[in-house]
N, CA, C and O of each residue as an XYZ file, in Angstrom:
508
protein
N      32.354    -43.623     30.225
C      31.843    -42.573     31.046
C      30.883    -41.666     29.956
O      31.298    -41.218     28.887
N      29.558    -41.516     30.472
C      28.660    -40.888     29.647
C      28.471    -39.491     30.334
O      28.242    -39.270     31.523
N      28.647    -38.445     29.119
C      28.464    -37.097     29.473
C      27.146    -36.459     29.658
O      26.451    -36.695     28.670
N      26.565    -35.782     30.487
C      25.182    -35.527     30.642
C      25.027    -34.114     30.023
O      23.910    -33.725     29.683
N      26.157    -33.319     29.867
C      26.214    -31.974     29.524
C      26.779    -31.800     28.049
O      27.971    -31.988     27.804
N      26.004    -31.488     27.236
C      26.654    -31.451     25.570
C      26.977    -29.885     25.486
O      26.470    -28.914     26.047
N      28.008    -30.021     24.575
C      28.487    -28.507     23.842
C      27.457    -27.882     23.405
O      27.371    -26.662     23.545
N      26.590    -28.539     22.857
C      25.375    -27.769     22.023
C      24.155    -28.041     22.504
O      23.528    -28.949     21.957
N      23.630    -27.412     23.481
C      22.431    -27.719     24.383
C      21.116    -27.858     23.567
O      20.954    -27.131     22.587
N      20.269    -28.667     23.893
C      19.068    -29.019     23.192
C      18.341    -28.043     22.684
O      17.771    -28.158     21.600
N      18.275    -26.740     23.585
C      17.399    -25.647     23.141
C      18.028    -24.963     21.717
O      17.386    -24.575     20.740
N      19.238    -24.948     21.889
C      20.124    -24.353     20.609
C      19.846    -25.194     19.311
O      19.636    -24.721     18.194
N      19.885    -26.659     19.688
C      19.745    -27.618     18.349
C      18.297    -27.314     17.841
O      18.093    -27.037     16.659
N      17.200    -27.379     18.867
C      15.956    -27.229     18.374
C      15.723    -25.847     17.746
O      15.147    -25.714     16.667
N      16.182    -24.860     18.448
C      16.053    -23.530     17.673
C      16.748    -23.644     16.211
O      16.050    -23.270     15.268
N      17.799    -24.031     15.984
C      18.544    -24.107     14.677
C      17.668    -25.047     13.839
O      17.546    -24.775     12.644
N      17.092    -26.044     14.300
C      16.153    -27.058     13.564
C      15.040    -26.195     12.991
O      14.835    -26.054     11.785
N      14.355    -25.640     13.955
C      13.167    -24.707     13.521
C      13.568    -23.823     12.663
O      12.985    -23.764     11.580
N      14.464    -23.092     12.904
C      14.839    -21.882     11.769
C      15.053    -22.517     10.305
O      14.581    -22.004      9.291
N      15.774    -23.622     10.314
C      15.852    -24.294      8.839
C      14.726    -24.840      8.332
O      14.602    -24.884      7.108
N      13.877    -25.267      9.043
C      12.611    -25.920      8.599
C      11.584    -24.836      8.204
O      10.912    -24.884      7.173
N      11.530    -23.847      9.133
C      10.562    -22.914      8.823
C      10.914    -22.204      7.568
O      10.067    -21.969      6.707
N      12.136    -21.868      7.463
C      12.545    -21.158      6.181
C      12.332    -21.954      4.876
O      12.010    -21.421      3.814
N      12.583    -23.551      5.081
C      12.270    -24.203      3.883
C      10.587    -24.218      3.714
O      10.101    -24.149      2.585
N       9.745    -24.311      4.902
C       8.491    -24.350      4.711
C       7.830    -23.152      3.944
O       6.911    -23.295      3.137
N       8.396    -21.967      4.285
C       7.866    -20.699      3.542
C       7.948    -20.748      2.074
O       7.080    -20.178      1.413
N       8.902    -21.372      1.514
C       9.053    -21.780      0.099
C       7.851    -22.594     -0.359
O       7.459    -22.514     -1.523
N       7.273    -23.360      0.525
C       6.318    -24.508      0.227
C       4.975    -24.163      0.360
O       4.202    -24.668     -0.455
N       4.430    -23.252      1.391
C       3.119    -22.814      1.748
C       2.496    -22.373      0.336
O       3.122    -21.769     -0.536
N       1.344    -22.720      0.272
C       0.512    -22.242     -0.839
C      -0.508    -21.162     -0.074
O      -0.843    -21.265      1.106
N      -0.886    -20.218     -0.890
C      -2.012    -19.226     -0.466
C      -1.341    -18.278      0.247
O      -2.092    -17.534      0.877
N       0.089    -18.009      0.379
C       0.740    -16.783      0.897
C       0.578    -15.720     -0.189
O       0.476    -16.031     -1.376
N       0.555    -14.248      0.318
C       0.378    -13.240     -0.569
C       1.539    -13.465     -1.759
O       2.689    -13.831     -1.516
N       1.041    -13.190     -3.016
C       2.089    -13.392     -4.117
C       3.492    -12.965     -3.990
O       4.484    -13.567     -4.400
N       3.423    -11.585     -3.222
C       4.849    -10.998     -3.197
C       5.746    -11.845     -2.229
O       6.967    -11.876     -2.380
N       5.152    -12.481     -1.306
C       5.808    -13.309     -0.309
C       6.341    -14.703     -0.948
O       7.298    -15.282     -0.434
N       5.823    -15.103     -1.839
C       6.104    -16.100     -2.600
C       7.269    -16.108     -3.544
O       8.050    -17.045     -3.707
N       7.289    -14.762     -4.239
C       8.438    -14.382     -5.058
C       9.505    -13.873     -4.233
O      10.620    -13.957     -4.748
N       9.448    -13.404     -3.166
C      10.666    -12.788     -2.392
C      10.306    -13.158     -0.982
O       9.935    -12.225     -0.270
N      10.354    -14.431     -0.424
C       9.914    -14.665      1.029
C      10.959    -14.093      2.072
O      12.123    -13.754      1.863
N      10.304    -14.077      3.140
C      11.062    -13.519      4.308
C      12.371    -14.416      4.609
O      12.285    -15.635      4.460
N      13.439    -13.895      4.982
C      14.500    -14.851      5.661
C      14.320    -14.820      6.950
O      14.074    -13.806      7.603
N      14.442    -15.992      7.391
C      14.295    -16.353      8.983
C      15.562    -16.180      9.288
O      16.467    -16.743      8.672
N      15.753    -15.344     10.316
C      17.054    -15.019     10.661
C      17.440    -15.596     12.257
O      18.599    -15.615     12.674
N      16.405    -16.000     12.957
C      16.632    -16.529     14.353
C      15.507    -17.024     14.901
O      14.435    -16.457     14.689
N      15.576    -18.030     15.600
C      14.312    -18.560     16.295
C      14.828    -18.591     17.947
O      15.854    -19.157     18.326
N      13.973    -17.928     18.731
C      14.327    -17.677     19.900
C      13.426    -18.584     20.844
O      12.205    -18.425     20.836
N      13.971    -19.445     21.579
C      13.403    -20.479     22.662
C      13.596    -20.324     23.899
O      14.741    -20.439     24.336
N      12.444    -20.004     24.812
C      12.888    -19.706     26.220
C      13.348    -21.379     26.632
O      13.225    -22.360     25.899
N      13.895    -21.338     28.003
C      14.401    -22.612     28.559
C      13.332    -23.751     28.518
O      13.618    -24.915     28.240
N      12.046    -23.301     28.826
C      10.842    -24.178     28.661
C      10.448    -24.816     27.359
O       9.884    -25.907     27.281
N      10.755    -24.125     26.433
C      10.560    -24.306     25.128
C       8.840    -24.399     24.799
O       8.304    -25.207     24.041
N       8.152    -23.301     25.623
C       6.769    -23.317     25.219
C       6.288    -22.676     24.265
O       5.139    -22.817     23.845
N       7.281    -21.765     23.747
C       6.881    -20.670     22.702
C       8.046    -20.513     21.790
O       9.133    -20.921     22.199
N       7.974    -20.039     20.747
C       8.956    -19.867     19.748
C       8.852    -18.626     19.028
O       7.959    -18.518     18.188
N       9.830    -17.458     19.292
C       9.719    -16.309     18.671
C      10.564    -16.330     17.474
O      11.770    -16.214     17.689
N      10.101    -16.480     15.996
C      10.842    -16.688     14.972
C      10.913    -14.999     14.317
O       9.928    -14.347     13.972
N      12.228    -14.580     14.273
C      12.671    -13.312     13.541
C      12.830    -13.657     12.333
O      13.343    -14.704     11.940
N      12.229    -12.458     11.450
C      12.461    -12.469      9.938
C      13.084    -11.182      9.484
O      13.122    -10.208     10.236
N      13.509    -11.164      8.426
C      14.002    -10.054      7.636
C      13.530    -10.137      6.302
O      13.249    -11.201      5.750
N      13.431     -8.864      5.714
C      12.870     -8.686      4.276
C      14.028     -8.101      3.528
O      14.719     -7.207      4.015
N      14.267     -8.691      2.159
C      15.154     -8.212      1.278
C      14.857     -6.694      0.750
O      15.726     -5.896      0.401
N      13.464     -6.464      0.765
C      13.093     -5.280      0.283
C      12.771     -4.179      1.280
O      12.064     -3.239      0.918
N      13.253     -4.247      2.515
C      13.139     -3.384      3.678
C      12.035     -3.495      4.352
O      11.160     -4.283      3.994
N      11.918     -2.746      5.391
C      10.750     -2.708      6.348
C       9.445     -2.180      6.154
O       8.616     -2.039      7.054
N       9.267     -1.861      4.834
C       8.012     -0.977      4.519
C       6.888     -2.024      4.630
O       5.791     -1.588      4.978
N       6.998     -3.282      4.396
C       5.891     -4.433      4.386
C       6.046     -5.085      5.608
O       5.224     -5.997      5.696
N       6.791     -4.986      6.621
C       7.135     -5.687      7.663
C       5.772     -6.172      8.421
O       5.561     -7.344      8.731
N       4.922     -5.134      8.661
C       3.794     -5.493      9.424
C       2.699     -6.316      8.786
O       1.909     -6.999      9.436
N       2.704     -6.210      7.514
C       1.802     -6.861      6.643
C       2.268     -8.386      6.610
O       1.537     -9.352      6.824
N       3.677     -8.415      6.290
C       4.197     -9.924      6.255
C       4.144    -10.576      7.615
O       3.986    -11.797      7.611
N       4.269     -9.858      8.977
C       3.964    -10.392     10.079
C       2.683    -11.062     10.354
O       2.551    -12.133     10.947
N       1.693    -10.274      9.831
C       0.292    -10.574     10.006
C      -0.104    -11.879      9.050
O      -0.943    -12.739      9.320
N       0.667    -11.799      7.945
C       0.490    -13.054      7.072
C       1.094    -14.434      7.621
O       0.660    -15.556      7.358
N       2.079    -14.147      8.359
C       2.926    -15.319      8.795
C       2.088    -15.823     10.192
O       1.822    -17.011     10.376
N       1.725    -14.787     11.112
C       1.126    -15.250     12.120
C      -0.146    -15.880     11.869
O      -0.582    -16.728     12.647
N      -0.916    -15.441     10.595
C      -2.299    -16.232     10.384
C      -2.008    -17.634      9.990
O      -2.869    -18.512     10.040
N      -0.763    -17.840      9.591
C      -0.401    -19.280      8.982
C       0.314    -20.098     10.037
O       0.580    -21.291      9.891
N       0.626    -19.338     11.171
C       1.520    -20.231     12.305
C       0.862    -21.497     12.621
O       1.573    -22.480     12.829
N      -0.443    -21.595     12.684
C      -0.847    -22.946     13.208
C      -0.886    -23.903     12.180
O      -0.902    -25.085     12.522
N      -0.904    -23.625     11.020
C      -0.737    -24.526      9.984
C       0.848    -25.037      9.861
O       1.246    -26.197      9.748
N       1.515    -23.982      9.909
C       2.984    -24.245     10.038
C       3.261    -25.097     11.178
O       4.098    -25.953     10.892
N       2.849    -25.154     12.358
C       3.130    -26.100     13.541
C       2.677    -27.524     13.124
O       3.367    -28.526     13.316
N       1.336    -27.523     12.478
C       0.726    -28.871     12.343
C       1.981    -29.519     10.981
O       2.301    -30.708     10.960
N       2.416    -28.720     10.182
C       3.341    -29.578      9.143
C       4.675    -29.699      9.876
O       5.313    -30.729      9.660
N       5.145    -28.868     10.643
C       6.450    -29.066     11.446
C       6.349    -30.417     12.525
O       7.313    -31.065     12.933
N       5.130    -30.609     12.809
C       4.825    -31.496     13.807
C       5.068    -32.985     13.146
O       5.671    -33.934     13.645
N       4.382    -32.891     11.809
C       4.720    -34.161     11.000
C       5.969    -34.532     10.542
O       6.354    -35.691     10.387
N       6.772    -33.227     10.268
C       8.158    -33.346      9.802
C       9.164    -33.839     10.738
O       9.970    -34.703     10.392
N       9.153    -33.338     11.890
C      10.067    -33.234     13.051
C       9.937    -34.249     14.002
O       8.813    -34.524     14.421
N      10.874    -34.816     14.382
C      10.846    -35.627     15.642
C      10.872    -35.119     16.837
O      11.611    -35.639     17.673
N      10.178    -34.144     17.132
C       9.898    -33.594     18.454
C       8.510    -33.986     18.912
O       7.538    -34.191     18.185
N       8.570    -34.061     20.271
C       7.372    -34.407     21.120
C       6.472    -33.341     20.886
O       5.312    -33.691     20.672
N       6.702    -32.196     20.873
C       5.899    -30.839     20.788
C       6.416    -29.611     19.994
O       7.534    -29.137     20.195
N       5.635    -29.173     19.177
C       5.984    -27.857     18.286
C       5.656    -26.813     19.133
O       4.498    -26.842     19.549
N       6.431    -25.800     19.542
C       5.925    -24.610     20.382
C       5.113    -23.642     19.435
O       5.392    -23.599     18.236
N       4.174    -22.916     19.941
C       3.423    -21.904     19.378
C       4.399    -20.950     18.525
O       5.427    -20.576     19.088
N       4.182    -20.589     17.385
C       5.108    -19.715     16.726
C       4.665    -18.269     16.676
O       3.520    -17.949     16.357
N       5.685    -17.342     17.026
C       5.159    -15.962     16.851
C       6.167    -15.257     16.109
O       7.330    -15.373     16.497
N       5.888    -14.476     15.009
C       6.719    -13.747     14.166
C       6.964    -12.318     14.630
O       6.149    -11.578     15.181
N       8.237    -12.057     14.308
C       8.771    -10.584     14.774
C       9.597    -10.108     13.602
O      10.348    -10.859     12.980
N       9.450     -9.018     13.371
C      10.346     -8.484     12.167
C      11.847     -8.166     12.791
O      11.962     -7.586     13.871
N      12.746     -8.510     12.173
C      14.213     -8.347     12.794
C      14.801     -7.120     11.917
O      15.056     -7.127     10.713
N      14.952     -6.014     12.893
C      15.430     -4.672     12.199
C      16.899     -4.559     12.312
O      17.489     -3.514     12.038
N      17.467     -5.596     12.702
C      18.892     -5.447     12.848
C      19.581     -5.031     11.712
O      20.507     -4.223     11.793
N      19.147     -5.591     10.490
C      19.874     -5.605      9.179
C      19.738     -4.194      8.568
O      20.607     -3.634      7.900
N      18.382     -3.640      8.928
C      17.948     -2.370      8.553
C      18.892     -1.299      9.030
O      19.289     -0.370      8.326
N      19.242     -1.528     10.389
C      20.169     -0.503     11.056
C      21.507     -0.592     10.651
O      22.260      0.380     10.598
N      21.893     -2.024     10.293
C      23.109     -1.963      9.627
C      23.071     -1.319      8.328
O      23.980     -0.511      8.136
N      22.276     -1.477      7.438
C      22.148     -0.773      6.083
C      22.171      0.844      6.192
O      22.778      1.603      5.436
N      21.308      1.222      7.395
C      21.440      2.574      7.536
C      22.729      3.180      7.935
O      23.092      4.266      7.485
N      23.542      2.370      8.918
C      24.960      2.836      9.128
C      25.861      2.677      8.188
O      26.825      3.441      8.231
N      25.803      1.747      7.191
C      26.616      1.718      5.946
C      26.190      2.941      5.178
O      27.096      3.586      4.650
N      25.020      3.335      5.042
C      24.769      4.426      4.071
C      25.279      5.744      4.821
O      25.641      6.669      4.094
N      25.334      5.897      6.044
C      25.770      7.012      6.819
C      27.135      7.169      6.578
O      27.600      8.253      6.227
N      27.931      5.991      6.769
C      29.302      5.938      6.639
C      29.868      6.273      5.164
O      30.923      6.891      5.021
N      29.150      5.854      4.167
C      29.313      6.087      3.069
C      29.455      7.434      2.473
O      30.173      7.750      1.524
N      28.611      8.229      3.219
C      28.452      9.626      2.825
C      29.335     10.594      3.747
O      29.215     11.811      3.606
N      30.100     10.133      4.561
C      31.005     10.840      5.403
C      32.190     11.499      4.448
O      32.628     10.911      3.459
N      32.623     12.735      4.860
C      33.534     13.122      4.123
C      34.730     12.746      4.401
O      34.958     12.642      5.607
N      35.790     12.443      3.517
C      37.151     11.837      3.664
C      37.755     12.409      4.801
O      37.594     13.597      5.080
N      38.450     11.626      5.485
C      39.369     12.229      6.673
C      40.546     13.081      5.971
O      41.163     12.690      4.980
N      40.746     14.209      6.585
C      41.606     15.204      6.169
C      43.041     14.499      6.267
O      43.378     13.815      7.233
N      43.794     14.735      5.218
C      45.145     14.038      5.095
C      46.010     14.408      6.357
O      46.164     15.582      6.694
N      46.550     13.382      7.016
C      47.511     13.568      8.010
C      48.698     14.242      7.739
O      49.183     14.846      8.695
N      49.285     14.292      6.680
C      50.357     15.162      6.342
C      50.149     16.601      6.093
O      49.456     17.000      5.158
N      50.777     17.420      6.969
C      50.284     18.830      6.892
C      51.617     19.556      6.385
O      51.623     20.772      6.192
């Protein structure tokens, strides 16, 4: 008996594959700004709608959000080239257009950790 429903749907598999391949590709691309090749963005997630006609690629930066907009512009400018390379590497019928967005979730986590670290200690419960 053949199952038509998989526990790991195609969209999730393609999303994971794209995340891994784009992360590897960023280390190989030539002509990116020097600071991007020294400390490349981390690809945190690729979001694909059900029709897989576009891919939103979320990235974070180790050095914080200060350069996020410049990095996003650099990645968007190379998105077409990345699609071509991915099309040659991957056994997919079609590589969706790539749109890059800065993932600020990690910044908020770091901000919360900083706030919690500076809270005064809880008063001793033994009075």
